[in-house]
N, CA, C and O atoms as a CHARMM CRD file, in Angstrom:
* protein
*
  296
    1    1 MET  N     -4.21500 -33.97400   1.79700 PROA 1      0.00000
    2    1 MET  CA    -5.36500 -33.47200   1.32700 PROA 1      0.00000
    3    1 MET  C     -6.33500 -32.97400   2.42200 PROA 1      0.00000
    4    1 MET  O     -6.52000 -33.55500   3.49100 PROA 1      0.00000
    5    2 ILE  N     -6.98300 -31.73100   1.99300 PROA 2      0.00000
    6    2 ILE  CA    -7.66200 -31.14400   2.99800 PROA 2      0.00000
    7    2 ILE  C     -9.31300 -31.19600   2.31700 PROA 2      0.00000
    8    2 ILE  O     -9.46900 -30.79500   1.16300 PROA 2      0.00000
    9    3 ILE  N    -10.15700 -31.56500   2.88700 PROA 3      0.00000
   10    3 ILE  CA   -11.50000 -31.67100   2.47600 PROA 3      0.00000
   11    3 ILE  C    -12.28300 -30.72200   3.18000 PROA 3      0.00000
   12    3 ILE  O    -12.18100 -30.70000   4.40700 PROA 3      0.00000
   13    4 LEU  N    -13.10700 -29.87400   2.56300 PROA 4      0.00000
   14    4 LEU  CA   -13.91900 -28.84100   3.19900 PROA 4      0.00000
   15    4 LEU  C    -15.23200 -28.86500   2.83800 PROA 4      0.00000
   16    4 LEU  O    -15.63200 -29.08200   1.69400 PROA 4      0.00000
   17    5 THR  N    -16.18300 -28.55900   4.17700 PROA 5      0.00000
   18    5 THR  CA   -17.43900 -28.49200   3.90700 PROA 5      0.00000
   19    5 THR  C    -18.09100 -27.13300   4.10300 PROA 5      0.00000
   20    5 THR  O    -18.03100 -26.64500   5.23100 PROA 5      0.00000
   21    6 LEU  N    -18.68000 -26.49700   3.17300 PROA 6      0.00000
   22    6 LEU  CA   -19.35200 -25.05500   3.57000 PROA 6      0.00000
   23    6 LEU  C    -20.95700 -25.18600   3.85900 PROA 6      0.00000
   24    6 LEU  O    -21.70100 -25.99400   3.30200 PROA 6      0.00000
   25    7 LYS  N    -21.27100 -24.38600   4.67900 PROA 7      0.00000
   26    7 LYS  CA   -22.85000 -24.46000   4.85800 PROA 7      0.00000
   27    7 LYS  C    -23.07600 -22.81500   4.43500 PROA 7      0.00000
   28    7 LYS  O    -22.62300 -21.90500   5.13000 PROA 7      0.00000
   29    8 LEU  N    -23.65100 -22.64900   3.50600 PROA 8      0.00000
   30    8 LEU  CA   -24.11000 -21.30800   3.04500 PROA 8      0.00000
   31    8 LEU  C    -25.35500 -21.19900   2.83300 PROA 8      0.00000
   32    8 LEU  O    -26.04700 -22.17700   2.55100 PROA 8      0.00000
   33    9 PRO  N    -25.87400 -19.86400   2.94700 PROA 9      0.00000
   34    9 PRO  CA   -27.42800 -19.45100   2.94100 PROA 9      0.00000
   35    9 PRO  C    -27.78200 -20.10600   1.61400 PROA 9      0.00000
   36    9 PRO  O    -26.92500 -20.39800   0.78100 PROA 9      0.00000
   37   10 LYS  N    -29.04000 -20.31500   1.46200 PROA 10     0.00000
   38   10 LYS  CA   -29.66900 -21.09900   0.33400 PROA 10     0.00000
   39   10 LYS  C    -29.43000 -20.19600  -0.95300 PROA 10     0.00000
   40   10 LYS  O    -29.13900 -20.80200  -1.98400 PROA 10     0.00000
   41   11 LYS  N    -29.52200 -18.79300  -1.00300 PROA 11     0.00000
   42   11 LYS  CA   -29.76300 -17.97500  -1.94100 PROA 11     0.00000
   43   11 LYS  C    -28.34200 -17.97400  -2.50600 PROA 11     0.00000
   44   11 LYS  O    -28.19800 -18.04600  -3.72600 PROA 11     0.00000
   45   12 VAL  N    -27.23200 -17.89300  -1.65300 PROA 12     0.00000
   46   12 VAL  CA   -25.78300 -17.96500  -1.94600 PROA 12     0.00000
   47   12 VAL  C    -25.46900 -19.21000  -2.66600 PROA 12     0.00000
   48   12 VAL  O    -24.76600 -19.33300  -3.67000 PROA 12     0.00000
   49   13 GLU  N    -26.15600 -20.20000  -1.93900 PROA 13     0.00000
   50   13 GLU  CA   -25.55800 -21.50200  -2.55600 PROA 13     0.00000
   51   13 GLU  C    -26.11600 -21.38300  -4.05000 PROA 13     0.00000
   52   13 GLU  O    -25.35100 -21.45600  -5.01100 PROA 13     0.00000
   53   14 GLN  N    -27.22200 -21.23300  -4.16200 PROA 14     0.00000
   54   14 GLN  CA   -27.75600 -21.37800  -5.37300 PROA 14     0.00000
   55   14 GLN  C    -26.98700 -20.43400  -6.56500 PROA 14     0.00000
   56   14 GLN  O    -26.91400 -20.76400  -7.74900 PROA 14     0.00000
   57   15 GLU  N    -26.54000 -19.43400  -6.09400 PROA 15     0.00000
   58   15 GLU  CA   -25.95300 -18.50200  -7.29900 PROA 15     0.00000
   59   15 GLU  C    -24.48700 -19.22500  -7.35000 PROA 15     0.00000
   60   15 GLU  O    -24.05800 -19.19000  -8.50400 PROA 15     0.00000
   61   16 LEU  N    -23.72300 -19.77600  -6.57500 PROA 16     0.00000
   62   16 LEU  CA   -22.48700 -20.24100  -6.43500 PROA 16     0.00000
   63   16 LEU  C    -22.71900 -21.51600  -7.42200 PROA 16     0.00000
   64   16 LEU  O    -22.00800 -21.72500  -8.40500 PROA 16     0.00000
   65   17 GLU  N    -23.66600 -22.23100  -7.08100 PROA 17     0.00000
   66   17 GLU  CA   -24.06300 -23.44100  -7.93200 PROA 17     0.00000
   67   17 GLU  C    -23.95200 -23.11900  -9.35300 PROA 17     0.00000
   68   17 GLU  O    -23.08100 -23.60400 -10.07500 PROA 17     0.00000
   69   18 LYS  N    -24.98200 -22.17000  -9.80600 PROA 18     0.00000
   70   18 LYS  CA   -25.03600 -21.59600 -11.17000 PROA 18     0.00000
   71   18 LYS  C    -23.64500 -21.09600 -11.59800 PROA 18     0.00000
   72   18 LYS  O    -23.21400 -21.50400 -12.67600 PROA 18     0.00000
   73   19 ASP  N    -22.88800 -20.23900 -10.85100 PROA 19     0.00000
   74   19 ASP  CA   -21.60600 -19.73400 -11.60000 PROA 19     0.00000
   75   19 ASP  C    -20.74400 -20.91200 -11.61900 PROA 19     0.00000
   76   19 ASP  O    -19.94700 -20.93100 -12.55700 PROA 19     0.00000
   77   20 LEU  N    -20.70900 -21.88000 -10.82900 PROA 20     0.00000
   78   20 LEU  CA   -19.61000 -23.01500 -11.00900 PROA 20     0.00000
   79   20 LEU  C    -20.29000 -23.85300 -12.08700 PROA 20     0.00000
   80   20 LEU  O    -19.50300 -24.45100 -12.82100 PROA 20     0.00000
   81   21 GLU  N    -21.17000 -23.96700 -12.25500 PROA 21     0.00000
   82   21 GLU  CA   -21.75100 -24.85700 -13.38300 PROA 21     0.00000
   83   21 GLU  C    -21.03200 -24.00200 -14.77700 PROA 21     0.00000
   84   21 GLU  O    -20.15000 -24.38300 -15.54700 PROA 21     0.00000
   85   22 HSD  N    -21.69600 -22.89400 -14.74000 PROA 22     0.00000
   86   22 HSD  CA   -21.24400 -22.02300 -16.01200 PROA 22     0.00000
   87   22 HSD  C    -19.75000 -22.29800 -16.33700 PROA 22     0.00000
   88   22 HSD  O    -19.41200 -22.70500 -17.44800 PROA 22     0.00000
   89   23 LEU  N    -18.78200 -22.04100 -15.23900 PROA 23     0.00000
   90   23 LEU  CA   -17.30200 -22.14300 -15.57200 PROA 23     0.00000
   91   23 LEU  C    -16.92300 -23.67400 -15.67800 PROA 23     0.00000
   92   23 LEU  O    -15.88600 -23.95100 -16.28100 PROA 23     0.00000
   93   24 GLU  N    -17.49200 -24.42600 -15.27500 PROA 24     0.00000
   94   24 GLU  CA   -17.33000 -26.08400 -15.63100 PROA 24     0.00000
   95   24 GLU  C    -17.36200 -26.09700 -17.47800 PROA 24     0.00000
   96   24 GLU  O    -16.53700 -26.62500 -18.22400 PROA 24     0.00000
   97   25 VAL  N    -18.39000 -25.46200 -17.78400 PROA 25     0.00000
   98   25 VAL  CA   -18.82000 -25.52700 -19.25500 PROA 25     0.00000
   99   25 VAL  C    -17.91700 -24.84800 -19.95000 PROA 25     0.00000
  100   25 VAL  O    -17.23300 -25.35600 -20.83800 PROA 25     0.00000
  101   26 VAL  N    -17.84800 -23.46500 -19.53100 PROA 26     0.00000
  102   26 VAL  CA   -17.01600 -22.76000 -20.24900 PROA 26     0.00000
  103   26 VAL  C    -15.51100 -23.02400 -20.40500 PROA 26     0.00000
  104   26 VAL  O    -14.83100 -22.68700 -21.37400 PROA 26     0.00000
  105   27 THR  N    -15.10900 -23.64700 -19.35700 PROA 27     0.00000
  106   27 THR  CA   -13.26200 -23.67300 -19.07000 PROA 27     0.00000
  107   27 THR  C    -13.27000 -25.30800 -19.32600 PROA 27     0.00000
  108   27 THR  O    -12.16100 -25.73000 -19.65400 PROA 27     0.00000
  109   28 LYS  N    -14.06900 -26.07600 -19.25800 PROA 28     0.00000
  110   28 LYS  CA   -13.86200 -27.34600 -19.20300 PROA 28     0.00000
  111   28 LYS  C    -12.92700 -27.92000 -18.21300 PROA 28     0.00000
  112   28 LYS  O    -12.13200 -28.82000 -18.48500 PROA 28     0.00000
  113   29 LYS  N    -13.06600 -27.31000 -16.93900 PROA 29     0.00000
  114   29 LYS  CA   -12.45500 -27.50300 -15.81200 PROA 29     0.00000
  115   29 LYS  C    -13.32900 -27.82700 -14.73700 PROA 29     0.00000
  116   29 LYS  O    -14.47900 -27.38900 -14.72500 PROA 29     0.00000
  117   30 SER  N    -12.83400 -28.64100 -13.73000 PROA 30     0.00000
  118   30 SER  CA   -13.96600 -29.11400 -12.53500 PROA 30     0.00000
  119   30 SER  C    -14.61300 -27.76900 -11.70500 PROA 30     0.00000
  120   30 SER  O    -14.20600 -26.60900 -11.76500 PROA 30     0.00000
  121   31 ARG  N    -15.47100 -28.17300 -11.10800 PROA 31     0.00000
  122   31 ARG  CA   -15.83900 -27.28800 -10.04500 PROA 31     0.00000
  123   31 ARG  C    -14.75600 -27.11600  -8.92600 PROA 31     0.00000
  124   31 ARG  O    -14.33700 -26.04000  -8.49900 PROA 31     0.00000
  125   32 SER  N    -14.39900 -28.30600  -8.54800 PROA 32     0.00000
  126   32 SER  CA   -13.23200 -28.32900  -7.49900 PROA 32     0.00000
  127   32 SER  C    -11.99700 -27.51800  -8.01200 PROA 32     0.00000
  128   32 SER  O    -11.20600 -26.97200  -7.24300 PROA 32     0.00000
  129   33 PHE  N    -11.91500 -27.48900  -9.13300 PROA 33     0.00000
  130   33 PHE  CA   -10.32900 -26.94400  -9.61700 PROA 33     0.00000
  131   33 PHE  C    -10.82200 -25.31700  -9.45200 PROA 33     0.00000
  132   33 PHE  O     -9.92500 -24.59800  -9.01200 PROA 33     0.00000
  133   34 HSD  N    -11.89000 -24.75100  -9.69000 PROA 34     0.00000
  134   34 HSD  CA   -12.28500 -23.39700  -9.51900 PROA 34     0.00000
  135   34 HSD  C    -12.45700 -22.97100  -8.12400 PROA 34     0.00000
  136   34 HSD  O    -12.36400 -21.77700  -7.83700 PROA 34     0.00000
  137   35 VAL  N    -12.68700 -23.81600  -7.28800 PROA 35     0.00000
  138   35 VAL  CA   -12.98600 -23.47600  -5.97000 PROA 35     0.00000
  139   35 VAL  C    -11.47500 -23.52200  -5.21700 PROA 35     0.00000
  140   35 VAL  O    -11.13100 -22.64000  -4.43000 PROA 35     0.00000
  141   36 LYS  N    -10.72600 -24.53400  -5.52700 PROA 36     0.00000
  142   36 LYS  CA    -9.17300 -24.55200  -5.29300 PROA 36     0.00000
  143   36 LYS  C     -8.67200 -23.26800  -5.72100 PROA 36     0.00000
  144   36 LYS  O     -8.04100 -22.64100  -4.87000 PROA 36     0.00000
  145   37 GLU  N     -8.81200 -22.76300  -6.81700 PROA 37     0.00000
  146   37 GLU  CA    -7.97000 -21.67600  -7.31300 PROA 37     0.00000
  147   37 GLU  C     -8.62900 -20.48000  -6.72500 PROA 37     0.00000
  148   37 GLU  O     -7.84200 -19.56500  -6.48000 PROA 37     0.00000
  149   38 ALA  N     -9.66400 -20.29600  -6.48600 PROA 38     0.00000
  150   38 ALA  CA   -10.46100 -19.22100  -5.72900 PROA 38     0.00000
  151   38 ALA  C     -9.66400 -19.04000  -4.29700 PROA 38     0.00000
  152   38 ALA  O     -9.08200 -18.01300  -3.94900 PROA 38     0.00000
  153   39 LEU  N     -9.76800 -20.28000  -3.53400 PROA 39     0.00000
  154   39 LEU  CA    -9.15100 -20.20000  -2.31300 PROA 39     0.00000
  155   39 LEU  C     -7.73100 -19.82500  -2.37100 PROA 39     0.00000
  156   39 LEU  O     -7.37700 -18.89500  -1.64600 PROA 39     0.00000
  157   40 ILE  N     -6.82400 -20.43000  -3.15400 PROA 40     0.00000
  158   40 ILE  CA    -5.27000 -19.96400  -3.28800 PROA 40     0.00000
  159   40 ILE  C     -5.41500 -18.56000  -3.46900 PROA 40     0.00000
  160   40 ILE  O     -4.95900 -17.90000  -2.53500 PROA 40     0.00000
  161   41 ARG  N     -5.96900 -17.85200  -4.49700 PROA 41     0.00000
  162   41 ARG  CA    -5.87900 -16.57500  -4.57300 PROA 41     0.00000
  163   41 ARG  C     -6.30700 -15.59900  -3.49500 PROA 41     0.00000
  164   41 ARG  O     -5.78500 -14.48900  -3.38300 PROA 41     0.00000
  165   42 TYR  N     -7.31500 -16.06500  -2.66900 PROA 42     0.00000
  166   42 TYR  CA    -8.00300 -15.21700  -1.58100 PROA 42     0.00000
  167   42 TYR  C     -6.91100 -15.12400  -0.54700 PROA 42     0.00000
  168   42 TYR  O     -6.68500 -14.12600   0.13700 PROA 42     0.00000
  169   43 LEU  N     -6.15000 -16.45500  -0.49600 PROA 43     0.00000
  170   43 LEU  CA    -5.09300 -16.50300   0.65600 PROA 43     0.00000
  171   43 LEU  C     -3.99800 -15.49500   0.16000 PROA 43     0.00000
  172   43 LEU  O     -3.50300 -14.62300   0.87400 PROA 43     0.00000
  173   44 GLU  N     -3.71700 -15.70200  -1.01800 PROA 44     0.00000
  174   44 GLU  CA    -2.42600 -14.94600  -1.54100 PROA 44     0.00000
  175   44 GLU  C     -2.67300 -13.31800  -1.22400 PROA 44     0.00000
  176   44 GLU  O     -1.78100 -12.52900  -0.91400 PROA 44     0.00000
  177   45 ASP  N     -3.91100 -13.04600  -1.35500 PROA 45     0.00000
  178   45 ASP  CA    -4.32800 -11.80600  -1.20700 PROA 45     0.00000
  179   45 ASP  C     -4.43500 -11.04300   0.09400 PROA 45     0.00000
  180   45 ASP  O     -4.13800  -9.87200   0.32900 PROA 45     0.00000
  181   46 MET  N     -4.91700 -11.95600   0.86300 PROA 46     0.00000
  182   46 MET  CA    -4.74700 -11.79500   2.38000 PROA 46     0.00000
  183   46 MET  C     -3.32100 -11.67700   2.86600 PROA 46     0.00000
  184   46 MET  O     -3.10300 -10.80900   3.71100 PROA 46     0.00000
  185   47 GLU  N     -2.40200 -12.36800   2.48300 PROA 47     0.00000
  186   47 GLU  CA    -0.91100 -12.21900   2.75300 PROA 47     0.00000
  187   47 GLU  C     -0.39300 -11.06400   2.40100 PROA 47     0.00000
  188   47 GLU  O      0.33900 -10.37100   3.10800 PROA 47     0.00000
  189   48 ASP  N     -0.83600 -10.77300   1.06400 PROA 48     0.00000
  190   48 ASP  CA    -0.39600  -9.37300   0.53600 PROA 48     0.00000
  191   48 ASP  C     -0.98000  -8.12100   1.44100 PROA 48     0.00000
  192   48 ASP  O     -0.28000  -7.15700   1.75100 PROA 48     0.00000
  193   49 ILE  N     -2.09300  -8.24500   1.74700 PROA 49     0.00000
  194   49 ILE  CA    -2.79700  -7.31700   2.55800 PROA 49     0.00000
  195   49 ILE  C     -2.02500  -7.18300   4.00900 PROA 49     0.00000
  196   49 ILE  O     -1.73900  -6.14300   4.60300 PROA 49     0.00000
  197   50 ARG  N     -1.77600  -8.54600   4.39900 PROA 50     0.00000
  198   50 ARG  CA    -1.10400  -8.45400   5.70000 PROA 50     0.00000
  199   50 ARG  C      0.43900  -7.66700   5.67200 PROA 50     0.00000
  200   50 ARG  O      0.78700  -6.85000   6.52500 PROA 50     0.00000
  201   51 ASP  N      1.14400  -8.03000   4.68800 PROA 51     0.00000
  202   51 ASP  CA     2.43800  -7.64000   4.29500 PROA 51     0.00000
  203   51 ASP  C      2.27600  -6.01000   4.06200 PROA 51     0.00000
  204   51 ASP  O      3.10400  -5.24100   4.54800 PROA 51     0.00000
  205   52 ALA  N      1.35400  -5.62100   3.42300 PROA 52     0.00000
  206   52 ALA  CA     1.03600  -4.06200   3.35600 PROA 52     0.00000
  207   52 ALA  C      0.92400  -3.34500   4.56900 PROA 52     0.00000
  208   52 ALA  O      1.44800  -2.25300   4.78700 PROA 52     0.00000
  209   53 LEU  N      0.13300  -4.08100   5.45100 PROA 53     0.00000
  210   53 LEU  CA    -0.28100  -3.64200   6.71200 PROA 53     0.00000
  211   53 LEU  C      1.02200  -3.45900   7.55700 PROA 53     0.00000
  212   53 LEU  O      1.31800  -2.38800   8.08700 PROA 53     0.00000
  213   54 GLU  N      1.75100  -4.56000   7.63500 PROA 54     0.00000
  214   54 GLU  CA     2.97000  -4.55100   8.33300 PROA 54     0.00000
  215   54 GLU  C      4.18400  -3.64300   8.11600 PROA 54     0.00000
  216   54 GLU  O      4.95800  -3.22900   8.98000 PROA 54     0.00000
  217   55 SER  N      4.20500  -3.40600   6.77000 PROA 55     0.00000
  218   55 SER  CA     5.25500  -2.33000   6.19900 PROA 55     0.00000
  219   55 SER  C      4.58800  -0.95600   6.71200 PROA 55     0.00000
  220   55 SER  O      5.31500  -0.13300   7.26900 PROA 55     0.00000
  221   56 ARG  N      3.16900  -0.68700   6.52600 PROA 56     0.00000
  222   56 ARG  CA     2.87000   0.60800   7.04300 PROA 56     0.00000
  223   56 ARG  C      3.20100   0.90700   8.51600 PROA 56     0.00000
  224   56 ARG  O      3.34400   2.07700   8.87000 PROA 56     0.00000
  225   57 ASP  N      3.33800  -0.20000   9.46200 PROA 57     0.00000
  226   57 ASP  CA     3.54500   0.02400  10.75300 PROA 57     0.00000
  227   57 ASP  C      5.09800   0.23900  11.04300 PROA 57     0.00000
  228   57 ASP  O      5.52400   0.61700  12.13400 PROA 57     0.00000
  229   58 LYS  N      5.94500  -0.06600   9.86000 PROA 58     0.00000
  230   58 LYS  CA     7.18200   0.40500  10.10600 PROA 58     0.00000
  231   58 LYS  C      7.34100   1.85700   9.50900 PROA 58     0.00000
  232   58 LYS  O      8.43100   2.27200   9.11700 PROA 58     0.00000
  233   59 LYS  N      6.33500   2.50400   9.47100 PROA 59     0.00000
  234   59 LYS  CA     6.44400   4.19000   8.89500 PROA 59     0.00000
  235   59 LYS  C      6.75700   4.31400   7.66300 PROA 59     0.00000
  236   59 LYS  O      6.89100   5.43700   7.17700 PROA 59     0.00000
  237   60 GLU  N      6.94900   3.08300   6.86300 PROA 60     0.00000
  238   60 GLU  CA     7.08300   3.38300   5.20000 PROA 60     0.00000
  239   60 GLU  C      5.91700   4.33400   4.76600 PROA 60     0.00000
  240   60 GLU  O      4.85300   4.52600   5.35400 PROA 60     0.00000
  241   61 LYS  N      6.38500   4.90000   3.55900 PROA 61     0.00000
  242   61 LYS  CA     5.22100   5.52400   3.04500 PROA 61     0.00000
  243   61 LYS  C      4.46800   4.78100   2.05400 PROA 61     0.00000
  244   61 LYS  O      5.00800   4.07300   1.20400 PROA 61     0.00000
  245   62 THR  N      3.12700   4.95800   2.17600 PROA 62     0.00000
  246   62 THR  CA     2.35300   4.24700   1.23800 PROA 62     0.00000
  247   62 THR  C      1.55800   5.09800   0.68300 PROA 62     0.00000
  248   62 THR  O      1.42300   6.23100   1.14600 PROA 62     0.00000
  249   63 TYR  N      0.95800   4.70300  -0.31800 PROA 63     0.00000
  250   63 TYR  CA     0.03100   5.63900  -1.18600 PROA 63     0.00000
  251   63 TYR  C     -1.21200   4.92700  -1.41500 PROA 63     0.00000
  252   63 TYR  O     -1.10300   3.70300  -1.48500 PROA 63     0.00000
  253   64 THR  N     -2.39700   5.43600  -1.54900 PROA 64     0.00000
  254   64 THR  CA    -3.55300   5.05200  -2.32900 PROA 64     0.00000
  255   64 THR  C     -3.59200   5.02400  -3.61800 PROA 64     0.00000
  256   64 THR  O     -2.81300   5.68200  -4.30700 PROA 64     0.00000
  257   65 THR  N     -4.47900   4.28000  -4.08400 PROA 65     0.00000
  258   65 THR  CA    -4.50900   4.22100  -5.67600 PROA 65     0.00000
  259   65 THR  C     -4.66800   5.68600  -6.26300 PROA 65     0.00000
  260   65 THR  O     -4.07600   6.06400  -7.27400 PROA 65     0.00000
  261   66 GLU  N     -5.53100   6.46500  -5.51600 PROA 66     0.00000
  262   66 GLU  CA    -5.85800   8.03100  -6.15700 PROA 66     0.00000
  263   66 GLU  C     -4.66400   8.73000  -5.87700 PROA 66     0.00000
  264   66 GLU  O     -4.42900   9.54900  -6.76500 PROA 66     0.00000
  265   67 GLU  N     -3.64300   8.70900  -4.78300 PROA 67     0.00000
  266   67 GLU  CA    -2.51800   9.54100  -4.58800 PROA 67     0.00000
  267   67 GLU  C     -1.37200   9.23500  -5.59100 PROA 67     0.00000
  268   67 GLU  O     -0.60000  10.09200  -6.02100 PROA 67     0.00000
  269   68 LEU  N     -1.34100   7.58400  -5.99800 PROA 68     0.00000
  270   68 LEU  CA    -0.55200   7.39300  -6.81300 PROA 68     0.00000
  271   68 LEU  C     -0.57500   7.61800  -8.21400 PROA 68     0.00000
  272   68 LEU  O      0.43900   7.92100  -8.84200 PROA 68     0.00000
  273   69 GLU  N     -1.86800   7.45900  -8.80100 PROA 69     0.00000
  274   69 GLU  CA    -2.22800   8.19800  -9.99600 PROA 69     0.00000
  275   69 GLU  C     -2.09100   9.54000 -10.30700 PROA 69     0.00000
  276   69 GLU  O     -1.77300  10.01700 -11.39700 PROA 69     0.00000
  277   70 LYS  N     -2.47400  10.38400  -8.80100 PROA 70     0.00000
  278   70 LYS  CA    -2.09200  11.76600  -9.22800 PROA 70     0.00000
  279   70 LYS  C     -0.74700  12.20600  -9.25000 PROA 70     0.00000
  280   70 LYS  O     -0.46200  13.31300  -9.70700 PROA 70     0.00000
  281   71 LYS  N      0.20300  11.33900  -8.74100 PROA 71     0.00000
  282   71 LYS  CA     1.63700  11.29200  -8.70500 PROA 71     0.00000
  283   71 LYS  C      2.14000  11.13600 -10.13400 PROA 71     0.00000
  284   71 LYS  O      2.98600  11.87000 -10.64500 PROA 71     0.00000
  285   72 LEU  N      1.55000  10.13100 -10.71800 PROA 72     0.00000
  286   72 LEU  CA     1.85400   9.70900 -12.10900 PROA 72     0.00000
  287   72 LEU  C      1.22000  10.49900 -12.87900 PROA 72     0.00000
  288   72 LEU  O      1.74100  10.50300 -13.99400 PROA 72     0.00000
  289   73 GLY  N      0.31500  11.18700 -12.79900 PROA 73     0.00000
  290   73 GLY  CA    -0.39900  12.10400 -13.70100 PROA 73     0.00000
  291   73 GLY  C     -1.20800  11.48300 -14.67300 PROA 73     0.00000
  292   73 GLY  O     -1.27500  11.91700 -15.82300 PROA 73     0.00000
  293   74 ILE  N     -1.95600  10.28700 -14.19700 PROA 74     0.00000
  294   74 ILE  CA    -2.67800   9.45100 -14.80900 PROA 74     0.00000
  295   74 ILE  C     -4.23800   9.90500 -14.59900 PROA 74     0.00000
  296   74 ILE  O     -5.14600   9.24400 -15.10400 PROA 74     0.00000
């Protein structure tokens, strides 16, 4: 089990506290659940970004969202 302690600026802390309280009420799931989910998703996103950058180094063709939409005629 990992236990984390965060030091946040007061304003950020207050906003997060408010948001987490709202999520708790709406979803009936604990703050801890939401923080864990957010951390897991963040780490997955960072892994995806790393993989994309590595594939770019291999000279594979990559497209921006705008380029892809243009190619697809969206």
